[in-house]
C-alpha positions as CSV (number, residue, x, y, z in Angstrom):
1,X,19.3,6.5,-12.5
2,X,17.5,3.6,-10.8
3,X,17.9,3.5,-7.0
4,X,16.9,1.3,-4.2
5,X,14.8,2.4,-1.2
6,X,17.5,3.8,1.0
7,X,19.3,5.5,-2.0
8,X,16.0,7.1,-3.0
9,X,15.5,8.5,0.4
10,X,19.1,9.8,0.6
11,X,18.6,11.6,-2.8
12,X,15.5,13.3,-1.5
13,X,17.4,14.8,1.4
14,X,19.4,16.9,-1.1
15,X,16.3,19.0,-1.8
16,X,14.4,21.4,0.3
17,X,11.5,22.4,-1.9
18,X,9.8,19.2,-3.0
19,X,6.5,18.6,-4.8
20,X,5.0,15.1,-4.6
21,X,2.8,15.1,-7.7
22,X,-0.1,12.8,-8.2
23,X,-1.7,11.9,-11.5
24,X,-5.0,13.5,-12.6
25,X,-8.1,12.3,-10.7
26,X,-5.7,11.0,-8.0
27,X,-6.7,7.7,-6.3
28,X,-6.0,6.7,-2.7
29,X,-2.8,5.0,-3.6
30,X,-1.3,8.1,-5.2
31,X,-2.6,10.5,-2.6
32,X,-1.7,8.2,0.3
33,X,1.8,7.6,-1.0
34,X,2.5,11.3,-1.6
35,X,1.1,12.2,1.8
36,X,3.2,9.6,3.6
37,X,6.4,10.8,1.9
38,X,5.6,14.4,2.6
39,X,4.9,13.6,6.3
40,X,8.3,11.9,6.6
41,X,10.5,14.2,4.5
42,X,8.7,17.4,4.1
43,X,7.3,19.2,1.0
44,X,4.0,19.7,-0.7
45,X,1.4,17.3,-2.1
46,X,0.0,18.3,-5.5
47,X,-2.7,16.7,-7.7
48,X,-3.7,17.2,-11.3
49,X,-7.3,18.0,-11.7
50,X,-8.2,16.9,-8.2
51,X,-8.9,13.6,-6.5
52,X,-11.4,10.8,-7.2
53,X,-14.3,10.3,-4.9
54,X,-12.6,7.8,-2.5
55,X,-9.4,9.8,-2.3
56,X,-11.4,13.0,-1.6
57,X,-13.1,11.3,1.3
58,X,-9.9,10.0,2.7
59,X,-8.3,13.5,2.4
60,X,-11.3,14.9,4.3
61,X,-11.2,12.2,7.0
62,X,-7.4,12.7,7.6
63,X,-7.3,16.4,6.9
64,X,-4.7,16.0,4.1
65,X,-3.8,19.3,2.5
66,X,-2.9,19.3,-1.2
67,X,-2.6,21.8,-4.1
68,X,-4.6,21.2,-7.2
69,X,-2.7,21.9,-10.5
70,X,0.4,23.2,-8.7
71,X,3.0,25.5,-10.3
72,X,6.3,24.0,-11.6
73,X,8.6,26.2,-9.4
74,X,9.9,23.4,-7.1
75,X,13.5,22.2,-6.7
76,X,12.4,18.7,-7.3
77,X,9.1,17.1,-8.4
78,X,8.6,13.5,-7.2
79,X,6.0,12.0,-9.6
80,X,4.0,9.5,-7.6
81,X,2.1,6.4,-8.9
82,X,2.1,7.7,-12.5
83,X,3.3,5.8,-15.5
84,X,2.7,8.2,-18.5
85,X,3.2,11.9,-19.1
86,X,-0.4,12.3,-20.3
87,X,-1.7,11.6,-16.8
88,X,-0.1,14.9,-15.8
89,X,-1.9,16.9,-18.5
90,X,0.2,19.9,-19.4
91,X,2.5,19.9,-16.3
92,X,6.0,20.7,-17.4
93,X,8.5,18.2,-15.8
94,X,12.0,19.6,-15.4
95,X,14.0,18.2,-12.6
96,X,12.0,15.2,-11.4
97,X,12.1,11.8,-9.8
98,X,9.6,8.9,-10.1
99,X,8.3,6.4,-7.5
100,X,5.9,4.0,-9.2
101,X,4.6,0.4,-9.2
102,X,3.1,0.0,-12.6
103,X,4.3,-2.8,-14.9
104,X,5.3,-0.3,-17.6
105,X,6.2,3.4,-17.4
106,X,7.5,5.9,-19.8
107,X,8.7,8.5,-17.3
108,X,11.8,6.8,-15.9
109,X,14.0,7.5,-18.9
110,X,14.3,11.3,-18.4
111,X,14.0,11.3,-14.6
112,X,17.0,12.4,-12.5
113,X,16.4,9.2,-10.4
114,X,13.6,6.8,-9.9
115,X,12.4,3.9,-7.7
116,X,10.3,1.5,-9.8
117,X,9.1,-1.8,-8.6
118,X,6.3,-4.0,-10.1
119,X,4.2,-4.3,-6.9
120,X,0.5,-4.3,-6.2
121,X,0.6,-0.6,-5.0
122,X,2.9,2.3,-4.7
123,X,2.0,2.5,-1.0
124,X,3.9,-0.8,-0.5
125,X,7.1,0.8,-2.0
126,X,6.7,3.9,0.1
127,X,6.4,1.8,3.2
128,X,9.8,0.2,2.3
129,X,11.3,3.7,1.8
130,X,10.1,4.8,5.2
131,X,11.4,1.6,6.8
132,X,14.8,2.1,5.1
133,X,15.1,5.5,6.7
134,X,13.9,4.4,10.1
135,X,11.1,7.0,9.9
136,X,8.3,6.7,12.4
137,X,5.0,6.0,10.6
138,X,2.3,8.2,12.2
139,X,-1.3,7.2,12.4
140,X,-2.6,9.4,9.5
141,X,0.2,8.2,7.2
142,X,-0.5,4.6,8.1
143,X,-4.2,5.1,7.4
144,X,-3.5,6.6,4.0
145,X,-1.1,3.9,3.0
146,X,-3.5,1.1,4.1
147,X,-6.3,2.8,2.1
148,X,-4.0,2.9,-0.9
149,X,-3.2,-0.7,-0.7
150,X,-6.8,-1.8,-0.2
151,X,-8.2,0.2,-3.2
152,X,-5.3,-0.5,-5.6
153,X,-5.6,-4.2,-5.1
154,X,-9.4,-4.2,-5.6
155,X,-10.0,-5.1,-1.9
156,X,-7.1,-7.6,-2.2
157,X,-8.5,-9.4,-5.3
158,X,-5.2,-8.5,-7.1
159,X,-3.0,-8.5,-4.0
160,X,0.3,-10.3,-3.5
161,X,1.5,-11.7,-0.2
162,X,3.6,-8.5,0.2
163,X,0.3,-6.5,0.1
164,X,-1.1,-8.4,3.1
165,X,2.3,-8.2,4.9
166,X,2.4,-4.4,4.4
167,X,-1.1,-3.9,5.7
168,X,-0.4,-6.1,8.7
169,X,2.8,-4.2,9.4
170,X,1.0,-0.8,9.2
171,X,-1.7,-2.0,11.5
172,X,0.9,-3.2,14.1
173,X,2.8,0.1,13.8
174,X,-0.2,2.4,14.1
175,X,-2.8,0.6,16.1
176,X,-5.3,1.3,13.3
177,X,-8.1,-1.3,13.0
178,X,-8.7,-2.6,9.5
179,X,-12.4,-1.9,9.9
180,X,-11.7,1.8,10.5
181,X,-10.3,2.1,7.0
182,X,-13.0,0.0,5.4
183,X,-15.7,2.1,7.0
184,X,-14.4,5.2,5.3
185,X,-13.9,3.5,1.9
186,X,-17.2,1.7,1.9
187,X,-19.2,4.7,3.2
188,X,-19.0,6.5,-0.1
189,X,-22.1,5.9,-2.2
190,X,-22.0,5.6,-6.0
191,X,-23.4,8.8,-7.4
192,X,-26.2,8.7,-10.0
193,X,-24.0,9.6,-12.9
194,X,-21.7,6.7,-12.2
195,X,-24.6,4.2,-12.0
196,X,-26.0,5.6,-15.3
197,X,-22.5,5.1,-16.9
198,X,-22.6,1.4,-15.7
199,X,-26.0,0.9,-17.2
200,X,-25.0,2.5,-20.5
201,X,-21.8,0.5,-20.7
202,X,-23.8,-2.7,-20.4
203,X,-26.5,-1.5,-22.8
204,X,-23.9,-0.6,-25.5
205,X,-21.7,-3.6,-24.9
206,X,-20.3,-5.5,-27.9
207,X,-19.7,-9.1,-26.8
208,X,-17.4,-11.6,-28.5
209,X,-16.8,-15.2,-27.4
210,X,-13.5,-16.8,-28.2
211,X,-13.5,-20.4,-27.0
212,X,-14.5,-20.2,-23.4
213,X,-13.4,-16.5,-23.1
214,X,-15.8,-13.5,-23.2
215,X,-14.3,-10.2,-24.6
216,X,-16.5,-7.1,-24.1
217,X,-16.0,-3.6,-25.5
218,X,-18.2,-0.5,-24.8
219,X,-18.3,3.3,-24.7
220,X,-19.4,5.8,-22.1
221,X,-18.9,9.5,-21.6
222,X,-17.3,9.1,-18.2
223,X,-16.3,6.6,-15.5
224,X,-14.7,4.3,-18.0
225,X,-12.5,2.5,-15.5
226,X,-15.3,1.8,-13.1
227,X,-17.6,0.8,-16.0
228,X,-14.9,-1.7,-17.2
229,X,-14.7,-3.2,-13.7
230,X,-18.4,-3.5,-13.6
231,X,-18.6,-5.3,-16.9
232,X,-16.1,-7.8,-15.6
233,X,-18.3,-8.2,-12.5
234,X,-21.2,-8.9,-14.8
235,X,-19.4,-11.8,-16.6
236,X,-16.7,-10.5,-19.0
237,X,-13.3,-12.1,-18.9
238,X,-11.8,-8.9,-20.2
239,X,-13.5,-5.5,-20.8
240,X,-12.4,-2.4,-22.7
241,X,-14.4,0.8,-22.2
242,X,-13.7,4.0,-24.2
243,X,-14.6,7.6,-23.5
244,X,-13.9,10.7,-25.6
245,X,-12.2,13.8,-24.1
246,X,-11.9,16.4,-26.9
247,X,-9.7,14.7,-29.5
248,X,-8.4,12.0,-27.0
249,X,-9.9,8.6,-26.7
250,X,-9.4,7.2,-23.2
251,X,-9.6,3.5,-22.9
252,X,-9.8,1.6,-19.6
253,X,-9.2,-2.1,-19.5
254,X,-9.9,-4.7,-16.8
255,X,-9.5,-8.5,-16.8
256,X,-10.1,-11.5,-14.6
257,X,-7.1,-13.4,-13.2
258,X,-8.0,-16.4,-15.3
259,X,-7.4,-14.6,-18.6
260,X,-4.2,-13.1,-17.3
261,X,-3.0,-16.6,-16.6
262,X,-4.0,-17.5,-20.2
263,X,-1.5,-15.0,-21.6
264,X,-3.2,-11.6,-21.7
265,X,-1.2,-8.7,-20.2
266,X,-3.2,-5.5,-20.3
267,X,-0.2,-3.3,-19.4
268,X,1.8,-4.5,-22.4
269,X,-1.4,-4.4,-24.6
270,X,-2.2,-0.8,-23.8
271,X,1.4,0.3,-24.3
272,X,1.6,-1.4,-27.8
273,X,-1.8,-0.3,-29.1
274,X,-1.3,3.3,-27.8
275,X,1.8,3.6,-30.0
276,X,-0.2,2.5,-33.0
277,X,-2.7,5.3,-32.3
278,X,-0.1,8.0,-31.4
279,X,-0.8,7.9,-27.7
280,X,0.5,6.5,-24.4
281,X,-0.6,3.7,-22.3
282,X,0.3,1.3,-19.5
283,X,-0.7,0.0,-16.1
284,X,-0.9,-3.5,-14.6
285,X,-1.5,-7.0,-16.1
286,X,-5.2,-6.9,-15.1
287,X,-6.0,-3.2,-15.0
288,X,-4.6,-0.7,-17.5
289,X,-5.4,2.3,-19.6
290,X,-4.4,4.5,-22.5
291,X,-4.9,7.8,-24.2
292,X,-5.0,7.6,-27.9
293,X,-6.1,9.5,-31.0
294,X,-8.5,8.2,-33.7
295,X,-11.8,6.5,-34.0
296,X,-13.0,4.9,-30.7
297,X,-14.5,1.9,-32.5
298,X,-11.2,1.2,-34.3
299,X,-9.2,1.5,-31.1
300,X,-11.6,-0.9,-29.2
301,X,-11.5,-3.4,-32.1
302,X,-7.7,-3.3,-32.0
303,X,-7.8,-4.0,-28.3
304,X,-10.1,-7.0,-28.7
305,X,-8.0,-8.3,-31.6
306,X,-4.9,-8.1,-29.5
307,X,-6.5,-10.2,-26.8
308,X,-7.6,-12.8,-29.4
309,X,-4.1,-13.0,-30.7
310,X,-2.7,-13.4,-27.2
311,X,-5.1,-16.2,-26.4
312,X,-4.4,-18.0,-29.7
313,X,-0.6,-17.9,-29.0
314,X,-1.2,-19.2,-25.5
315,X,-3.3,-22.0,-26.8
316,X,-0.7,-23.0,-29.4
317,X,2.2,-22.9,-26.9
C-alpha cells in the first residue's frame, strides 16, 4: 500500500516496537534518515554489517547509537534507503514498511505500506515526513539529514532543486552551518586499501570508445563503488566495476550526466541485467549496482553491451 508523507507517519504511530533498518555498509543517507525518524517517532536504528567510513564518522560525531545485524523480533521493520532484499543479507523481513528514493525497488510489493519517491536522497523524503507531522527537527537530526543529502548527491553534482531547498530549510531550522557538516565529511582520509583499489581498477580497466562516449569496465576485490566513481573522474563517461564475494558478483556502475541525457539509465540497466544473471539490481540513473551470479567478465560485457544498445537507440531516435 503506497502512502503519502502524513499517511506514512500516521501508520507508524500504530506500532510501539519499531526497527529502522539500513542496508549493509550503511551510508550517511541511510543512517541519517533512520536516525531522524527514530528521534521523532521512537524505536531502534539497525544496520546490516555496519556503516561505511563516512557514516561511521558521522555516528561518532553525533553519538548515534545503532545495532549491527539486529534480531527480527520487532513489531515493524522500516526498511530505509534500500531497494533490494540482497542489501539486507539474510535478514528475514516479516511485517515491514519501506521508505526509499531509488528509481527502482523490489521491496514495495510485499511491504505492509511504503513511501517511495524518486528523489536525490531518502533524507529529503524524511524531511517531508517530519514536516507533515509538525515534528521539531533537532540539531543532531538536522546534521544527519544534511550529511545524507550532501553525500548521496555527490556533493550536489546529482542534486535537484529540492535537494538545495531541503538543505537550506534544515540549516534555517537548526542553525547548523553548512561548513560544519562539510568539515566532518571531508576530514575522513582515504585509507591505503581504498587508494590501492583505485589504482588497480585503473590498471585493469578495459576501455571502449563508442562515437564520442567512453565505456570502462574493471574488477577489484573491494571498494567497487568508489572505484567506479574514480574511473568517471579520470575520464570515463560510464564505468562498471565488479568485485567477487563468494559466489556473488557485485557490480557498481557510475555515469556522467551527459551520458544519462543520451539515454543511459543505470538503474534500469542494473535491474534488467541482474535478472539475466539470476540476481537483483537497481539504484539511480547515474549510480546503481547489482548482485549477480556467473562470470564477472560476462556480466561486465553485458553491462557495456547494454550501454552501447541504449546509445544506438538514442542516436537513431
